Structures are given as C-alpha cells and as structure tokens.
N, C-alpha and C positions, 0 to 999 in steps of 0.2 A: 151566263148555265155552262156546264162543264156534264155531258153525255158521253157515260161509257156503251161502247159500242161494242157488242162481245160477239164474236163469229162462230159458229157451233154447228153451220150449217154443213162442215165437212164429211165427207163416207169412212174417212182414215183405211181406204183400202191397203194400204202400205204394210201395217199394223197385221193384216191379215185374219183380223177377229171378226167376232162373229158381230159383234154391234161399233159403231164407231167409237174413237177411242177416246174422245170428251167423256162419253156416258159409262167406262169402265170403272168399275171401283177398287179404290186403294184407298184403304184404309177405313175401308166402311162405308165410303161415301164419293160419287162419282169425280173422275178428273175436272169436271169443269165446275163445281163446288167449290175448289178451291181460288180461283179470279174470282168467282161471286160475290165470295165472301169478302175477299180484301177490297173490293170497288165498293161494296153495298155500305161496308163498316166506314169505308173512306169519308171524313167530312168535307170536303173539296168534290165528292162526286153528288152530282144532283140526282140521276136518271140513270138506266137501264133501258138499253135497247138490245134485245138476243135473237140473232139471225140463227133459227133450229127450223128443220122439218118437219110439216106437219105430225107427224106421228110421235115426235118426241116433244111438242110443245105439253101435251097435258100432263105429263111425267115430271117435264123440269117447274110446271106449276104448283104442282102438287109439294116440290122439293121447297120451293121458293117460301109455301105459304107454313109449311112445317118448321124449317130449319133456322130461319134468319127474317125477323120481323124488319129490318131495314132493308134488306132483297126484295120483301114485299112489298112495302111501303115506295120505293123508289123505283122498281118495276113498269115498264110504260108500254110494255107490247111485244110480241114480236114479228120478226119481219123473214120473209121469204128466200132461201136459199136461192142463188142465180147460177147460172151453168158455169161460173168460173167465181174465185174469192172476189175478185174485184166488183163483178153484179152482185155477190151478197151484198156489199158492202156498199154500192148502190144503191140497193131496195133499203137499206137500213137509212140511210140518208135521208129518201124521201119522204120516208116513215119519221124521223126523229125532226123534220121541217114541219112536221102539222102540229109541234106543239112547241119546240124551239127557234131563237131567233137564228139568222144567218151570222150573228156578231159570236154567237157560243162558242163553245169548244167543243170536239168530238174526240174521244179517245179512244183507239180502234185496237183490239186485245184478242187474242185468241182465247179460245178456252181451252185447248188442246195446250198452251202455257201456265199452267199450275203454280209455279213459283213467283207469280210478281209481290211484289212488295210495296207497301205505302210508302216508303221514301221514294221509290223510282217513279210513282206516282203523282209524288211532289216534284221531283226535280224533271219531269219533262213538259208538267202545266206550268211550274218557274219557267224552265227555260223558255218556251213558247211564248211566254209576254215580250211582247214589241216584236215578234216575228209572225209568220201567218204558219208555224207550225214547227215541231220537232222530235226529232227520232232517235231513242238509243242505238248506237251500235257497240262494236268489238273490235278490236283489232284484231288483225289477218296472220297469223303464226306462222304459217304455210308458205312457202315460195309459191307466185300465183304465175299460171302459163297462160296465156290468151293463143285462141286454136282459130281460123275459118275454117277448119273441116270436121272438127271434132277429130281427128287422127294426128296430125303434125302440128308441134310446137310453133306456131306463126314467131311468136315472142313473149316477152316477159314483161309481168306489168309490177309496180314499182310497188313493193306489199305495202311501204309506209302511207300507201297513200288510197288504200284498198280498205274498208271496211265490212264487216257485217251485219247489216239491221236486224234488231229487236222490234218487240212490241211489248208495251205500248207505244202507237204513235199519237200526234196529240197534232192535228189541224184545226183552223178555224171553218168554220161548218161550212159559211155560205160559199167560200175560196173553194173549198175542197170538195164542194159537193158538185159546181160549176166543172172544177178541173175533170172531174168523172164523166158528169155528162156530155162533153166535148167529145170525150172519146166514143160514144156510140152511133151505130151500133157494133160495130165489127171490129172497129181498134181494141176497147176495151175487155177483148177478151184475149188478148195479148198479156197484158196487163200480169204479173208475177208477185210486186211487193206494192204493198199497200201506198207509201210514198213516192211509187212510180208518176203517177197520175200529176201529183204535187211537184215534182222536178220536171215535167212535159209543160207543167203550166206556167214555169216561173216562180212559183209561189216561193217565198223566203222561210226554208226550212233550214232549223240549224240542230246540229249533233251532238248528244252527248253522250257521256261513259254509259256503258251498259253494264247491264248485271249476267255474270257467266253461271250462276244458278235458277236463270229464268230462261231456260230453254226449251226448246219446242217439242212436246212427246208425236214422234215421228215414227220409230220402229220399234222392235221389241226392248231393244238396249236402252233407249228413251225411259221406256213405261219402266224397265227393271231400276233404272238409276231412281227413278222419283217415288216407286216404292221402296226402295233402303232409304231414302230420306225420311218419306214418312214415318216408317217404322224407326230409325232412327230417334224420330223427335216421342216417340212413344204417340198415343193415339191423341191425337187432335182433338178438338173442343168444335160442335157442330155436327154430332154424329147422327142426329135425326135426319141428315141429309137419307 
C-alpha cells in the first residue's frame, strides 16, 4: 500500500499573509489542491492522509468532496499538527498505521509544493524498491561555506558532494515510524528534514534527481513565481476547488 502523507499544518508566517500559504488561492483554487490533485489521481497512490489544523479540516473536506472524486475516495483522514514539522509527520504516521501495514510505503509531501508531477512520484516509488526509502535532490550550484559560529568561514564544503533535498520523500512505513518514535520526546524537536530521522536510524535511503519546478512556496517571490506558472498554463482543470 502506498500512502501519501500531505503536510498542511504550517502557519506560513514567513510569507506574511493573513492565512497559511497552502490555503491562498492561485488560479481560483487553494495551493494545497494542486498536490492533492496530482496524488489522488495517481494510479499508484492508494490513500491520502492530511496533516491540518482543526480550523481548516472542514473546509478541506468540502474541497475534496466538490472537486475531485478520486481525492474524496482515497482520503482516509486528518492528523493534527505537532510542535514542529517532524512531530506532524509522526502524528500522521501513527494514524496511518491504524489502517496500513508496516510493509507499506509512506510518501511525505508538503502542501506548499504545488508543482509535484506524476513522473516524480513514479521515480520516487521506483527508486525506493529494494531499499528503505528514496529522496529527490538537486545539486547545489553556489559555493558552500561551513561556519562553527555563524560569523566566520571555518571551511569550504565540497559542492559536488552537497545536495538540496526536496519532497516527496518515500519511506518504508514501519521502519520510518520507528526511526521517528525513538527520537521522542525532545530530540525530534531538533529535526529539520524528513529524511534526517531515517539517516540517523541508518535506513537505506537512495537519492534520485529532483525537479527544479518542484519548489516550495516559502516567501512572496515563490508565490508570485507559482502564480506566473499557473497563469502561463491558462486556467487549470478543477476550478471547483
């Protein structure tokens, strides 16, 4: 079983908007709807679990019911956000394990990454086979410096050996759950990336080439970039969102 865990619990404070960035409308539909549509219509995704704050759950449910039959059929439930992103993931994993076996795959994706493609979903799932996880990455083009105090350059890092991680990240459900559970209660609060607990648990995670268009909306420039891409393609299907 392949379950998509969509993270939509962030507050989006860096964008400075009145509502979280994943609920801002672009092309007459909320940002979150784009990745939901991709994942719900993908033939290899069996279920959707969404991490979202209580005040947004009813609205998301209405969007699902109106806009996408497949999304409504595959949707299995909401999980509550945690104190940080990784705790939100753990909450989602706990809920997923109520209906999925540990041998299944969980695909972790950000609601604020709307340009997810079906091709990348396929490549992540394909790469994970024979391993315990897969993560799409991009090469780092700029010179990378290491600093021990945040003020002075301590050393240079080999740019050819450094990569920027993307989502979705795919993990064997049971192994990944244990990797996160063992970090409770305090260490998990220091985690910044989804793959970090898997690496700490020595899970076998492979890297695959990422997608430049699969960017995360963090600031206003990202939102404007996405709006421009949507406008360039014309009004997309699924306006009922």
